C-alpha positions in Angstrom: 5.1 8.1 12.7 4.0 5.7 10.0 3.8 2.0 10.3 3.7 -1.1 8.0 2.3 -4.5 8.7 2.5 -7.9 7.0 -0.7 -8.8 5.2 -1.5 -12.3 4.0 -4.1 -13.7 1.6 -6.3 -16.5 2.8 -6.7 -17.8 -0.7 -3.4 -17.8 -2.5 -1.0 -17.1 0.4 0.3 -13.9 -1.3 2.0 -11.6 1.3 2.9 -7.9 1.4 4.4 -5.5 3.9 2.5 -2.3 3.5 0.7 0.3 5.6 -2.8 -0.9 4.5 -4.1 2.6 3.5 -3.2 6.2 3.9 -0.3 6.8 6.3 1.9 9.7 7.4 5.4 10.2 8.7 7.2 13.4 9.6 8.3 14.2 6.0 6.2 11.9 3.8 2.6 11.0 3.1 1.9 7.6 1.6 -1.0 5.4 0.5 -1.3 1.7 -0.3 -2.1 0.9 -3.9 -3.1 -2.3 -5.7 -1.4 -2.5 -9.1 -3.4 -4.4 -11.8 -0.3 -4.8 -14.0 2.0 -6.3 -11.3 -0.6 -8.0 -9.1 1.1 -6.5 -6.1 0.4 -4.1 -3.2 2.8 -1.1 -2.8 3.1 1.8 -0.5 3.7 4.9 -2.7 4.6 8.5 -1.9 1.7 10.9 -2.3 3.1 14.1 -0.8 4.6 15.9 2.1 2.8 17.2 5.2 4.8 20.4 4.9 4.5 21.0 1.1 0.7 20.9 1.1 0.6 19.3 -2.3 -0.5 15.8 -3.2 0.4 13.6 -6.2 -1.7 10.9 -7.8 -0.6 7.4 -6.8 1.3 5.5 -9.5 2.8 2.0 -9.8 6.5 2.3 -8.8 7.5 -0.4 -11.3 5.7 1.0 -14.4 3.8 4.3 -14.2 1.5 3.1 -17.0 0.0 0.3 -15.0 -3.5 1.0 -13.6 -3.6 1.3 -9.8 -6.3 1.7 -7.3 -6.1 2.8 -3.6 -6.2 -0.2 -1.3 -7.3 -0.2 2.3 -7.5 -3.1 4.7 -9.7 -5.1 4.6 -9.3 -5.2 0.9 -9.1 -7.9 -1.7 -5.9 -9.7 -2.6 -4.4 -8.2 -5.8 -3.8 -11.6 -7.2 -6.9 -13.8 -6.4 -9.5 -11.4 -4.9 -9.7 -13.3 -1.5 -9.5 -11.5 1.8 -6.2 -10.2 3.2 -5.5 -10.7 6.9 -3.4 -8.2 8.8 -0.7 -10.0 10.7 2.0 -8.5 12.9 3.4 -5.0 12.6 6.7 -5.1 10.8 8.1 -1.6 10.4 7.8 1.8 12.1 9.0 4.7 10.0 9.2 8.5 10.1 
C-alpha cells in the first residue's frame, strides 16, 4: 500500500501532497519528482510491480520539462528551503 503526506516549505510556504520518494501500491510504482519548469512536486507513475518494466519519470504537465527525483528531506522546488513532512493525507493501493 502506498501513502502520501503533506509537505510544507519553511521558506515560501509552498505545500504539496506527495509520497516523498519511491512508493508502491498493488498495481503501480511511483516516484516523487521536482519539475524545474513548473516549480512543483509531483508523484508520477514509473511502472508496475507485475510488469517488471520501469519508465523514466516525466513531468505530467509537459513532458519536455526537466525533472529530477525528489526524496524527503529535499529542497523546495520553488525557493530551495527545507520541506517539512506534516500529516499523512492519503493511503492508496
